[in-house]
C-alpha positions as CSV (number, residue, x, y, z in Angstrom):
1,X,88.4,96.6,90.4
2,X,90.2,96.6,86.9
3,X,89.2,96.7,83.3
4,X,91.6,95.8,80.5
5,X,90.9,96.9,77.0
6,X,92.9,95.9,74.0
7,X,93.1,93.7,70.9
8,X,92.6,90.0,71.1
9,X,95.6,87.8,71.9
10,X,97.6,90.4,73.8
11,X,97.6,88.7,77.2
12,X,94.6,90.2,78.9
13,X,93.3,86.7,80.1
14,X,96.8,85.6,81.1
15,X,97.2,88.7,83.3
16,X,93.9,88.2,84.9
17,X,94.6,84.6,85.8
18,X,98.0,85.6,87.3
19,X,96.4,88.1,89.7
20,X,95.6,85.4,92.5
21,X,99.3,84.6,92.7
22,X,100.1,88.0,94.0
23,X,97.2,88.4,96.5
24,X,97.8,88.2,100.2
25,X,97.0,84.9,101.9
26,X,93.5,84.4,103.4
27,X,93.2,85.3,107.0
28,X,91.5,82.7,109.2
29,X,88.3,84.7,109.3
30,X,88.3,85.1,105.6
31,X,89.0,81.4,105.1
32,X,86.0,80.5,107.3
33,X,83.7,82.8,105.3
34,X,84.8,81.4,102.0
35,X,84.4,77.8,103.3
36,X,80.9,78.5,104.5
37,X,79.8,79.9,101.1
38,X,81.2,77.1,99.2
39,X,79.7,74.6,101.5
40,X,76.2,76.1,101.0
41,X,76.7,76.2,97.2
42,X,77.8,72.5,97.3
43,X,81.2,73.3,95.7
44,X,83.4,72.5,98.7
45,X,86.0,69.8,98.3
46,X,85.4,67.4,101.1
47,X,89.0,66.4,101.1
48,X,90.2,70.0,102.0
49,X,88.1,70.8,104.9
50,X,88.7,74.5,104.9
51,X,89.5,76.7,101.9
52,X,93.1,78.1,102.0
53,X,93.3,79.7,98.6
54,X,91.5,82.8,97.4
55,X,88.7,82.0,94.9
56,X,89.0,82.7,91.2
57,X,85.7,82.6,89.3
58,X,85.4,83.0,85.6
59,X,81.7,82.5,84.5
60,X,81.0,82.2,80.8
61,X,79.5,85.2,79.1
62,X,76.1,83.4,78.7
63,X,75.8,83.5,82.5
64,X,72.4,84.9,83.7
65,X,71.7,87.5,86.2
66,X,70.7,84.7,88.7
67,X,73.9,82.8,88.0
68,X,75.9,85.9,88.9
69,X,73.9,87.1,91.8
70,X,72.4,84.0,93.2
71,X,68.9,82.6,93.3
72,X,67.0,79.5,92.4
73,X,64.5,77.6,94.6
74,X,66.9,77.5,97.6
75,X,68.5,81.0,97.1
76,X,71.9,79.6,96.4
77,X,74.9,81.9,96.3
78,X,75.9,83.2,92.8
79,X,79.2,83.9,91.3
80,X,79.7,87.2,93.1
81,X,79.5,85.3,96.5
82,X,81.5,82.4,95.3
83,X,84.3,84.9,94.5
84,X,84.1,86.4,98.0
85,X,87.7,87.4,99.1
86,X,88.9,86.5,95.6
87,X,88.6,87.4,92.0
88,X,85.6,87.5,89.7
89,X,87.0,87.4,86.1
90,X,84.6,88.5,83.3
91,X,86.3,87.9,80.0
92,X,84.8,89.6,76.9
93,X,82.7,91.9,79.0
94,X,80.4,93.3,76.3
95,X,79.3,89.8,75.5
96,X,77.4,89.5,78.8
97,X,73.8,90.6,78.8
98,X,73.1,94.2,79.8
99,X,70.9,92.9,82.6
100,X,73.6,90.7,84.0
101,X,76.2,93.5,84.0
102,X,73.9,96.0,85.7
103,X,73.1,93.5,88.4
104,X,76.8,93.9,89.5
105,X,76.4,97.5,90.5
106,X,75.0,96.9,94.0
107,X,77.3,94.1,95.0
108,X,80.4,96.1,93.9
109,X,79.2,99.0,96.1
110,X,77.9,97.2,99.2
111,X,80.1,94.1,99.2
112,X,77.0,92.0,100.2
113,X,73.9,90.9,98.4
114,X,70.4,89.9,99.5
115,X,68.9,87.0,97.4
116,X,65.2,87.2,97.8
117,X,62.6,84.6,96.8
118,X,59.0,84.0,97.6
119,X,59.8,81.7,100.5
120,X,63.0,83.2,101.9
121,X,65.5,86.0,101.9
122,X,69.2,85.3,102.4
123,X,72.1,87.8,102.6
124,X,75.5,86.6,101.3
125,X,78.8,88.4,101.4
126,X,80.4,89.3,98.1
127,X,83.6,91.2,98.9
128,X,85.4,90.4,95.6
129,X,87.8,92.0,93.1
130,X,86.2,92.5,89.7
131,X,88.7,91.9,86.9
132,X,87.2,92.4,83.4
133,X,88.7,92.3,79.9
134,X,87.3,93.4,76.5
135,X,88.1,94.2,72.9
136,X,87.5,97.9,72.1
137,X,85.4,97.0,69.0
138,X,83.8,94.1,67.1
139,X,87.1,93.5,65.2
140,X,89.2,94.2,68.2
141,X,91.6,96.7,66.7
142,X,90.2,100.1,67.6
143,X,92.9,102.3,69.2
144,X,95.7,99.8,68.3
145,X,99.1,101.4,67.3
146,X,99.8,98.9,64.6
147,X,96.5,97.2,63.7
148,X,93.8,98.8,61.4
149,X,90.3,99.0,62.7
150,X,87.6,98.3,60.1
151,X,84.6,99.1,62.2
152,X,82.3,102.1,61.8
153,X,81.8,104.6,64.7
154,X,78.2,103.3,65.1
155,X,79.4,99.7,65.3
156,X,82.0,100.6,68.0
157,X,79.4,102.5,70.1
158,X,76.8,99.7,69.8
159,X,79.5,97.1,70.8
160,X,80.6,98.9,74.0
161,X,77.1,100.5,74.9
162,X,76.4,97.5,77.2
163,X,78.8,99.0,79.7
164,X,76.9,101.8,81.4
165,X,78.3,104.9,83.1
166,X,77.4,103.8,86.6
167,X,79.2,100.4,86.1
168,X,82.3,102.0,84.7
169,X,82.3,104.5,87.7
170,X,82.8,101.4,90.0
171,X,85.9,100.2,88.2
172,X,89.0,101.8,89.8
173,X,91.6,101.1,87.2
174,X,91.2,101.1,83.4
175,X,94.3,100.1,81.3
176,X,95.0,99.5,77.7
177,X,96.7,96.2,76.8
178,X,98.1,97.0,73.2
179,X,100.0,94.8,70.8
180,X,103.8,94.4,71.1
181,X,106.6,93.8,68.6
182,X,108.0,90.4,67.9
183,X,111.4,91.2,69.2
184,X,110.0,92.3,72.5
185,X,108.4,88.7,72.9
186,X,111.3,86.7,71.6
187,X,114.1,88.5,73.2
188,X,112.6,89.9,76.5
189,X,114.3,89.2,79.8
190,X,112.7,86.9,82.3
191,X,109.8,88.9,83.9
192,X,109.7,89.6,87.6
193,X,108.2,86.5,89.4
194,X,104.9,86.7,91.2
195,X,106.6,85.8,94.4
196,X,108.6,89.1,94.3
197,X,105.5,91.2,93.5
198,X,103.5,89.5,96.2
199,X,106.1,90.7,98.8
200,X,105.3,94.3,97.9
201,X,101.6,93.5,98.1
202,X,102.0,91.9,101.5
203,X,103.9,94.8,102.7
204,X,101.4,97.3,101.5
205,X,98.5,95.3,103.0
206,X,100.4,95.2,106.4
207,X,100.6,99.0,106.3
208,X,96.9,99.2,105.5
209,X,96.0,96.8,108.4
210,X,97.9,98.9,110.9
211,X,96.5,102.2,109.6
212,X,92.8,100.8,109.7
213,X,93.0,99.4,113.3
214,X,89.7,100.3,115.0
215,X,87.9,100.7,111.8
216,X,85.5,98.4,110.1
217,X,87.5,98.4,106.8
218,X,90.4,96.0,106.5
219,X,92.0,97.4,103.3
220,X,92.0,100.6,101.3
221,X,89.4,99.3,98.8
222,X,87.0,98.8,101.7
223,X,87.3,102.3,103.2
224,X,84.3,104.5,103.4
225,X,84.0,108.3,103.5
226,X,84.7,108.3,107.2
227,X,88.0,106.5,106.8
228,X,89.0,108.7,103.8
229,X,88.3,111.9,105.7
230,X,90.0,110.8,109.0
231,X,93.1,108.9,107.7
232,X,93.6,109.8,104.0
233,X,93.9,113.5,104.1
234,X,95.6,115.0,101.1
235,X,97.7,118.1,100.7
236,X,96.6,121.3,98.9
237,X,98.8,120.4,95.9
238,X,97.2,117.0,95.6
239,X,93.7,118.6,96.0
240,X,94.4,121.1,93.4
241,X,95.4,118.3,90.9
242,X,92.3,116.3,91.9
243,X,90.0,119.4,91.4
244,X,91.2,120.0,87.9
245,X,90.6,116.4,87.0
246,X,87.2,116.3,88.7
247,X,86.1,119.3,86.7
248,X,87.7,118.5,83.3
249,X,86.6,114.8,83.3
250,X,83.2,115.3,84.8
251,X,83.9,112.9,87.6
252,X,81.4,111.8,90.2
253,X,81.9,112.0,93.9
254,X,82.4,108.2,93.8
255,X,85.1,108.6,91.3
256,X,86.9,111.1,93.4
257,X,86.8,108.8,96.4
258,X,88.1,105.8,94.4
259,X,91.0,108.0,93.0
260,X,92.1,108.8,96.5
261,X,91.9,105.1,97.5
262,X,94.0,104.0,94.5
263,X,96.5,106.9,95.2
264,X,96.8,105.7,98.9
265,X,97.5,102.2,97.7
266,X,100.2,103.4,95.3
267,X,101.8,105.3,98.2
268,X,101.6,102.2,100.3
269,X,103.4,100.0,97.7
270,X,106.1,102.7,97.6
271,X,106.3,102.7,101.3
272,X,105.4,106.4,101.5
273,X,103.6,107.8,104.6
274,X,101.7,110.5,102.7
275,X,99.9,110.6,99.4
276,X,102.0,112.6,97.0
277,X,101.0,114.5,93.9
278,X,102.5,111.9,91.7
279,X,100.3,109.2,93.3
280,X,97.2,111.3,92.6
281,X,98.3,111.9,89.0
282,X,98.9,108.1,88.4
283,X,95.5,107.2,90.0
284,X,93.8,109.8,87.7
285,X,95.4,108.3,84.6
286,X,93.8,104.9,85.4
287,X,90.3,106.5,85.1
288,X,90.5,108.2,81.7
289,X,89.9,105.4,79.1
290,X,86.1,105.8,79.4
291,X,86.5,109.3,77.9
292,X,88.4,107.8,75.0
293,X,86.2,104.9,74.1
294,X,82.8,106.0,75.6
295,X,83.2,109.8,74.9
296,X,82.0,110.6,78.4
């Protein structure tokens, strides 16, 4: 899961929409699951038969808790389930209601959700990647290197207070997307195509699949404490770095586990057999923005 913070117009939405282009292809089992959910929701394209592309869902910030998690008279699946094995993109995250945001905590943790109504109770899968973007303050310029913020401290805190600590704790990667100079836009070289990035992603996912043979998890993100203990052991040097960060940043046990998962993924992308100190350090850097903006 990833949260992008930065001024408006800097490409956060564009980056989010590009993510599906670098994700691995759906496996047959995943495609069947996605097709079933869309069939139940009534969103399946009859001309397709079976879904072959990972879902990308982007509900408006006026979406209710029921719209996100599912419900109604017939316990229909919500956006978290319609994004199963794909991306759930929440743009302008603080604009969503506090109730709607807090309802994401359990699906993010369990990767399934039970929709209960008076007449029935239905369990839906919701194994999705949460991608969120937000401005750092009402005017959007707080923390920018070349834009002046005109918001007061109380206005900034009120704006971002809808994002609770438990929700932030479930977001693996927090990145700043700041403004860039005109020359960087006008004279930049052609960026690396998604097809090349996807090759590295596919290679990393293949390593994960081989490593996790015999386990319930199919990727690093799905690993539980058992998998982390048995197949993601870290060296004393890595553990020392993680201990300092754990104590200084007041991390939770969940935060520590997620740092190890991200570090393992960084190592997989680099083709390294073991998690190295640089991988741990990079993963820690991705979880420090809540201390800057939320003062936690």
